[in-house]
C-alpha positions in Angstrom: 27.4 24.3 -19.3 28.2 23.4 -15.7 24.6 22.4 -14.9 22.7 19.7 -16.8 25.5 18.3 -19.0 26.5 15.6 -16.5 28.4 13.3 -18.9 30.1 16.2 -20.7 31.6 17.3 -17.4 32.4 13.8 -16.2 34.2 12.9 -19.4 36.6 15.7 -18.8 37.7 14.3 -15.4 37.5 10.5 -16.0 36.9 9.7 -19.6 38.0 6.1 -19.5 36.6 5.1 -16.1 33.8 2.5 -16.2 30.5 4.3 -15.7 27.7 1.8 -16.4 27.4 -2.0 -16.5 24.1 -3.0 -18.1 23.6 -6.6 -16.8 20.3 -6.9 -18.8 22.4 -7.3 -22.0 24.2 -10.5 -22.9 27.1 -10.2 -22.5 26.9 -7.4 -20.1 27.2 -4.0 -21.7 30.0 -1.9 -20.3 30.3 1.9 -21.0 32.9 4.4 -20.0 32.2 8.1 -19.3 33.5 9.0 -22.7 31.1 6.5 -24.3 28.2 7.7 -22.2 28.8 11.3 -23.2 28.9 10.4 -26.9 25.7 8.4 -26.6 24.0 11.4 -24.9 25.2 13.8 -27.5 23.9 11.6 -30.4 20.5 11.2 -28.8 20.3 14.9 -27.9 21.1 15.8 -31.5 18.3 13.6 -32.8 15.8 14.8 -30.2 16.6 18.4 -31.1 16.9 18.1 -34.9 14.2 15.5 -35.7 11.7 15.7 -32.8 12.2 19.4 -32.1 12.8 19.1 -28.4 13.9 22.3 -26.7 14.5 23.7 -23.3 11.5 23.1 -21.1 10.0 20.3 -23.3 9.4 16.8 -22.0 10.5 13.4 -23.3 8.7 10.4 -21.8 10.1 6.9 -21.0 8.4 3.7 -20.0 11.3 1.2 -20.0 13.1 -1.2 -17.8 16.4 -0.2 -16.4 19.2 -0.2 -18.9 21.8 2.1 -20.3 19.2 3.6 -22.6 17.3 5.1 -19.7 20.4 7.0 -18.7 21.0 8.0 -22.3 17.6 9.6 -22.3 18.2 11.4 -19.0 21.6 12.8 -20.0 20.4 13.8 -23.5 17.5 15.7 -21.9 20.0 17.4 -19.6 22.0 18.7 -22.5 18.8 20.1 -24.1 17.4 21.6 -21.0 14.4 19.2 -21.4 12.8 17.1 -18.7 12.6 13.3 -18.7 9.2 12.2 -17.7 9.6 8.8 -16.0 6.6 6.6 -16.2 5.9 3.5 -14.1 6.0 0.5 -16.4 3.6 -1.4 -14.1 0.8 0.9 -15.0 -2.3 -0.1 -16.9 -2.3 1.6 -20.3 -5.1 3.9 -19.2 -3.1 5.0 -16.2 -0.1 5.5 -18.4 -2.2 7.6 -20.7 -3.3 9.8 -17.8 0.4 10.3 -16.9 1.3 11.1 -20.5 -1.6 13.6 -20.7 -0.4 15.3 -17.6 3.1 15.8 -18.9 2.6 16.0 -22.8 6.0 14.6 -24.0 7.1 15.1 -27.6 8.6 11.6 -27.8 8.2 8.3 -25.9 10.9 5.8 -25.3 9.8 2.3 -24.4 10.9 -1.3 -23.9 9.4 -4.0 -26.1 7.4 -5.4 -23.2 5.4 -2.2 -23.2 5.0 -1.8 -26.9 1.3 -2.4 -26.9 0.8 0.2 -24.2 3.0 2.7 -26.1 0.9 2.2 -29.2 -2.4 2.6 -27.4 -1.2 5.8 -25.7 0.2 7.3 -28.9 -3.2 6.9 -30.6 -4.7 9.1 -28.0 -2.0 11.7 -27.7 -1.5 13.8 -30.8 1.3 15.8 -29.3 3.3 12.6 -29.0 5.0 12.6 -32.4 7.8 10.1 -32.1 8.3 6.6 -30.6 11.7 5.0 -29.8 12.2 1.4 -28.6 15.1 0.1 -26.7 14.8 -3.7 -27.6 12.8 -6.0 -29.8 11.3 -4.9 -33.1 9.4 -2.0 -31.6 6.4 -2.6 -33.8 5.4 -0.2 -36.6 6.0 3.5 -36.2 8.9 3.4 -33.8 12.7 3.7 -34.3 15.3 1.7 -32.4 17.5 3.8 -30.0 20.6 2.1 -31.3 19.8 3.1 -34.8 19.6 6.7 -33.6 22.9 6.4 -31.8 24.6 4.9 -34.9 23.4 7.6 -37.3 22.9 10.9 -35.4 25.9 13.3 -35.2 28.1 13.2 -32.1 28.6 16.9 -32.0 28.5 18.4 -28.5 25.1 19.6 -27.4 24.7 22.2 -24.7 22.1 24.7 -23.5 24.1 27.5 -22.0 21.1 29.3 -20.7 20.1 26.4 -18.5 19.6 27.3 -14.9 19.9 25.2 -11.7 16.1 25.6 -11.2 15.3 24.0 -14.6 13.6 20.7 -14.3 15.8 17.7 -15.0 13.1 15.0 -14.7 9.5 14.3 -13.6 9.1 11.5 -11.0 5.5 10.5 -10.2 4.4 10.3 -6.7 1.1 10.3 -4.9 2.4 13.0 -2.5 0.6 12.5 0.8 -2.8 12.0 -0.6 -4.7 11.0 -3.7 -3.7 10.3 -7.3 -0.1 10.4 -8.6 1.5 13.7 -9.3 4.7 14.5 -11.2 7.3 16.0 -8.9 9.6 18.5 -10.6 13.2 17.4 -9.8 15.5 20.3 -10.6 19.2 20.3 -11.3 19.6 22.2 -8.0 17.9 19.4 -6.1 20.1 16.8 -7.7 23.3 18.8 -6.9 22.3 19.2 -3.2 21.3 15.6 -2.8 24.6 14.5 -4.3 26.5 16.7 -1.8 24.5 15.1 1.1 25.1 11.6 -0.3 28.9 12.2 -0.6 29.0 13.6 2.9 27.2 10.6 4.4 27.8 7.6 2.1 29.8 7.4 -1.1 33.5 7.9 -2.2 35.5 8.1 -5.3 36.0 4.6 -6.8 32.7 3.2 -5.4 30.8 0.5 -7.2 27.1 -0.3 -6.6 24.4 -2.6 -8.0 21.1 -0.8 -8.6 18.0 -2.9 -8.2 15.4 -0.2 -8.1 13.5 0.8 -11.2 14.7 4.2 -12.5 11.1 5.6 -12.9 11.4 5.7 -9.1 13.5 8.3 -7.2 15.2 5.3 -5.6 16.5 4.0 -8.9 17.5 7.2 -10.6 18.3 9.7 -7.8 19.3 8.0 -4.5 22.6 6.6 -5.6 22.8 6.4 -9.4 23.0 10.2 -10.1 25.4 10.9 -7.2 27.6 8.1 -8.4 27.6 9.4 -12.0 28.5 12.9 -10.8 31.3 11.5 -8.6 32.6 9.2 -11.3 31.8 5.8 -9.8 30.4 2.6 -11.4 26.7 1.6 -11.4 25.7 -1.9 -12.3 22.1 -1.9 -13.7 19.6 -4.8 -13.3 16.3 -5.1 -15.2 14.6 -6.8 -12.2 15.4 -7.9 -8.7 16.7 -11.5 -8.9 18.3 -12.3 -5.5 20.8 -14.9 -6.9 21.8 -12.5 -9.7 22.3 -9.7 -7.3 24.6 -11.7 -5.1 26.6 -12.8 -8.3 26.9 -9.2 -9.5 28.1 -7.9 -6.1 30.9 -10.5 -6.3 31.7 -10.1 -10.0 32.0 -6.3 -9.9 33.3 -6.1 -6.3 30.5 -3.7 -5.3 31.4 -1.4 -2.4 27.9 -0.7 -1.2 24.3 -1.8 -2.0 20.9 -0.4 -1.4 17.6 -2.3 -1.0 14.4 -2.6 1.1 13.9 -5.2 3.9 12.0 -7.5 1.6 14.9 -7.7 -0.8 17.4 -8.4 2.0 15.1 -11.2 3.3 15.1 -12.7 -0.2 18.9 -12.5 -0.5 19.2 -14.7 2.5 17.1 -17.4 0.9 18.8 -17.3 -2.5 20.4 -20.6 -3.5 23.8 -19.0 -3.6 23.6 -17.1 -0.3 25.8 -19.6 1.6 28.6 -19.3 -1.0 28.3 -15.6 -1.7 31.4 -13.5 -1.0 30.2 -10.1 0.1 33.5 -9.0 1.6 33.8 -6.1 -0.9 30.8 -4.3 0.6 31.6 -1.4 2.9 28.0 -1.2 3.9 24.4 -1.8 2.8 21.6 0.7 3.0 18.0 -0.2 3.8 14.9 2.0 3.5 11.2 1.9 2.9 10.4 0.2 6.3 12.3 -0.6 9.5 14.9 -3.4 9.1 14.3 -6.3 11.5 17.1 -6.7 14.0 17.5 -10.4 13.3 18.1 -9.6 9.7 20.8 -7.1 10.6 22.4 -9.7 12.8 22.3 -12.4 10.1 24.1 -10.2 7.6 26.6 -9.2 10.2 27.3 -12.7 11.6 27.2 -14.6 8.3 28.6 -12.1 5.9 30.3 -9.4 7.9 28.0 -6.8 6.4 27.2 -3.5 8.2 23.9 -1.8 7.7 22.9 1.8 7.3 19.3 2.7 7.3 17.6 5.8 5.9 14.5 7.5 4.8 13.7 9.5 1.7 10.9 10.6 -0.6 10.3 11.8 -4.1 9.6 15.4 -3.3 12.5 15.9 -1.0 16.1 14.6 -1.1 15.6 11.8 -1.9 18.2 11.3 0.8 16.8 12.9 4.0 17.7 10.8 7.0 20.5 8.3 7.7 21.0 5.9 10.6 24.7 4.9 10.9 25.8 1.3 11.0 26.9 1.8 14.7 23.3 2.6 15.6 21.5 -0.1 13.6 20.7 -2.2 16.6 20.8 0.5 19.4 18.3 2.7 17.6 16.4 -0.1 15.8 13.3 1.3 14.2 14.7 4.8 13.8 15.2 6.5 10.4 18.2 8.2 11.9 19.2 11.9 11.9 18.7 14.4 9.1 21.4 14.6 6.5 23.8 17.5 6.6 21.9 20.0 4.5 18.4 18.9 5.7 16.5 20.4 8.6 13.6 18.5 10.2 11.1 19.1 12.9 7.9 17.6 14.3 4.9 20.0 14.4 1.4 19.9 15.8 -1.9 20.6 13.9 -1.2 24.3 14.4 2.2 24.0 12.8 4.0 24.6 16.0 7.2 22.6 16.8 6.8 19.8 19.3 9.4 18.7 21.9 11.2 15.3 21.8 8.8 12.4 22.5 5.7 14.1 21.2 4.1 12.7 18.0 3.2 15.1 15.2 3.7 15.7 11.5 7.2 15.5 10.1 8.2 18.8 8.3 11.4 19.3 6.3 13.4 22.2 5.0 16.5 22.6 2.8 17.8 23.0 -0.7 17.1 19.4 -1.9 13.4 20.0 -2.1 11.6 19.5 -5.4 10.1 22.5 -7.2 6.5 21.4 -6.8 4.1 19.2 -8.9 4.1 19.7 -12.6 1.0 21.6 -13.8 -0.5 21.6 -10.3 0.3 24.9 -8.5 -2.4 24.4 -5.9 -1.2 21.0 -4.9 2.4 22.4 -4.8 1.4 25.2 -2.5 -0.6 22.9 -0.2 2.5 21.0 1.0 4.8 24.0 1.7 4.0 26.5 4.5 4.8 30.2 4.4 8.2 29.6 6.0 9.3 27.1 3.4 8.7 23.9 5.4 7.6 20.9 3.4 4.9 18.9 5.2 5.4 15.2 4.5 2.1 13.8 5.8 4.0 11.4 8.0 3.4 11.2 11.7 6.7 11.0 13.6 8.6 11.7 16.8 12.2 12.4 17.7 14.1 11.5 20.8 16.5 13.5 23.0 19.4 12.6 20.8 17.7 13.9 17.6 17.0 10.5 16.2 13.6 10.4 14.3 11.0 7.6 14.2 8.1 7.3 11.8 5.0 6.4 13.8 2.3 6.2 11.2 1.1 7.8 8.0 -1.1 10.8 8.3 -3.0 9.6 5.4 -4.0 6.1 4.3 -1.1 5.4 1.9 0.6 2.0 2.4 3.8 0.5 0.9 3.6 -2.8 -0.9 6.9 -4.3 -2.2 8.5 -0.8 -2.1 5.6 0.8 -4.1 3.4 3.5 -2.6 -0.2 2.4 -2.9 -3.0 5.0 -2.4 -6.4 3.6 -1.3 -8.3 6.5 -2.8 -7.2 5.5 -6.3 -8.3 1.9 -5.8 -11.6 3.0 -4.2 -12.3 5.1 -7.3 -11.9 2.1 -9.5 -14.1 -0.1 -7.2 -16.9 2.5 -7.3 -17.1 2.1 -11.1 -18.5 -1.4 -10.5 -22.3 -1.2 -10.6 -22.7 -3.5 -7.6 -20.5 -1.6 -5.2 -22.3 0.6 -2.7 -19.5 1.4 -0.3 -15.9 0.5 -0.1 -12.7 1.1 1.8 -9.2 -0.2 1.1 -6.6 -0.6 3.9 -3.1 -2.0 4.0 -2.6 -5.2 5.9 0.7 -6.9 6.8 2.2 -9.4 4.4 5.3 -11.6 5.0 6.6 -11.1 1.4 5.5 -7.6 0.4 5.4 -5.8 3.7 1.8 -4.8 3.2 -0.9 -5.7 0.7 -4.3 -4.2 0.1 -7.6 -5.5 1.6 -10.8 -4.1 0.0 -13.8 -4.0 2.3 -17.0 -3.8 0.2 -20.7 -3.3 0.8 -22.9 -4.3 -2.2 -26.0 -2.5 -3.4 -29.3 -4.1 -2.2 -30.5 -6.7 -4.7 -27.1 -6.9 -6.5 -24.4 -9.5 -6.4 -20.7 -9.6 -7.0 -18.1 -12.2 -5.9 -14.7 -11.2 -4.5 -13.1 -12.7 -7.7 -15.3 -10.6 -9.9 -14.3 -7.4 -8.0 -10.6 -8.3 -8.2 -10.9 -8.8 -12.0 -12.8 -5.5 -12.3 -9.8 -3.7 -10.5 -7.2 -5.6 -12.5 -8.7 -4.2 -15.7 -8.2 -0.6 -14.4 -5.2 -0.6 -12.2 -1.5 -1.7 -12.2 -1.1 -5.2 -10.7 0.7 -4.0 -7.6 -2.3 -1.8 -6.7 -4.9 -4.5 -6.9 -5.7 -5.7 -3.4 -4.8 -9.2 -2.4 -8.3 -10.0 -1.3 -11.9 -8.6 -1.1 -14.0 -8.9 2.0 -17.8 -8.6 1.3 -19.4 -6.9 4.4 -22.9 -6.1 5.5 -21.8 -2.6 6.6 -18.7 -0.5 7.1 -18.0 1.3 10.4 -19.2 4.9 10.0 -18.5 7.9 12.2 -21.1 10.4 13.4 -19.9 12.6 10.6 -20.6 9.9 8.0 -17.0 9.0 7.4 -15.8 5.5 7.1 -13.7 4.5 10.1 -10.7 2.9 8.6 -9.0 2.5 12.0 -11.9 0.2 13.0 -11.4 -1.8 9.9 -7.7 -2.2 10.7 -8.6 -3.2 14.3 -10.9 -5.9 12.9 -8.5 -7.3 10.2 -5.0 -6.6 11.5 -4.0 -8.6 14.5 -1.7 -6.8 16.9 
C-alpha cells in the first residue's frame, strides 16, 4: 500500500526517528514513527471493526491540534476513508451544517467542544460514534486513548486505494459564498510534498506548527511533507508567542511558518530579546505581504531570513514562493510559481495577459484538489475546459515572472489568517427583523490585518442598536466572523442596476 499508509511506509525507513512532539501535553508527548504507525493501526482497526468505516467513508474531527488529530488522519488513510476537518471556531449550527454536508460515521472532538458535539449528534442520525481526546468526554463518547490501549495493533491496509481517493476534506469558501469542502486527494498531497521538498525542506528538519490542522496551513503546508520526509513536527494547541519562541529553542527548529500578525506578536513577546533563533534556516510568511521593517527586524536582531509564499486550500497548498534573497527587492510579491505549478493572468474572456496587466490569477498542475465534496456544479465552475483553476484573485506579474496579488475578485477578506466571507455574515444579519439592507466589508486592523464592518439600514419604524446586531450575529456565527463594529446608516450606495456599491463604502470608511 504505497498510497495512503503514510506511517506504515515511514516506519520502514525511520522507525525510531522522532516524528511528533505534542506540546499541549504535560510533559510534552513525544512519538516516534514506529509509535505513530502503531497508534494509526489501532485506531484504524477500531474504526473498521466497531464503527464500520470503509473506503470512501468519512470520519469527522473538531479538535485542537495534538497527536490525536494525526492519529485520525493516518488511520483514515489506512482505511481509504476521508478525514473531514471541522473548524472548532464554528457556532454549533454552523458545525451541524458542515457535518450534514459530509455525513461522517464518527466524530472525534476535544473537551472544549463537547457541548457542540452532543448537539450535532442529536441532529445527525448517521453519526453513530463519538470519541473524545481529553477530559471526560460526557456521556456517550469514548476516549481515544482507551481505543488505542484496547484495539488490536494488526496492520491495516486498503490495497485497492488509488491516488485519486480523497484523503481529507478541508473547508473553504472558495472564491465566493458559503464554505465548501475541498476534496484533498493522496495525489495532491504527494505533488505538494514534492514541490515543498524542491523549494523548502530537507531530511532532518524540525518545525513548530502553529496553524490549526482543520486548515490546509496546519495539516498540509508543512506537516504532511515533513511526515513523508521523516522530519519532526512540534504541535501547539494555540499560538502563544512566548511559548513558540521557547519551543523553537528547545527543539532546535530549522524552519518556522507563520503569518505577519504572528511575527509581529513574536517581536513583542517578553522573551523576544533573549530568544535564540540561530537554529532557524529560514522562516516562511504567508496570508498577507510581510512589512519590510519586520523583515529587517528579524534579520538584524535574530539573523533570520524570510521566505514568503502564497497558497490556498483548493490548490497546492504550496503555490508560490519568494526566496529570502528577494524578500526586500521584491517586497509585496508572492514570488514565482513552485516547480510543478503553472500560473498565468487572464482577462474576462480567459485570455492570457502580458506582464504588468491586472487580471484573474489562474493555476494549473497536479497539486489541484478534486473539487468540492457533493457540489459538482461548484467544482466545475472554478475549472475551465483546459484545466485551469480560476482563483478569484486579481493579480499581475512582472517581467521577471514574479507575481503580485492586487485585490480579491470577490469580497472575501482575511482576519487573523481566517477567510471571512461577507455573504455569510449578511445572511445572518438579514435574519434580524429590523434589518432592511446590509453590506459587510473588511477594514484594516493593526492586530488582525482586517476586521469586519457591517453597514446597516434599518426598516422604517423599527430600531436596533449596534450592540443588539452584534449580539444577533454572535448567536449565529463563529466569533472570528462577527464584525468588529456596526454602522447604522440612512442609506447604502446603490448602483443603477440596484447593487450595493461596496467600493464606495470602502472609500468612505477606509482611509488611504
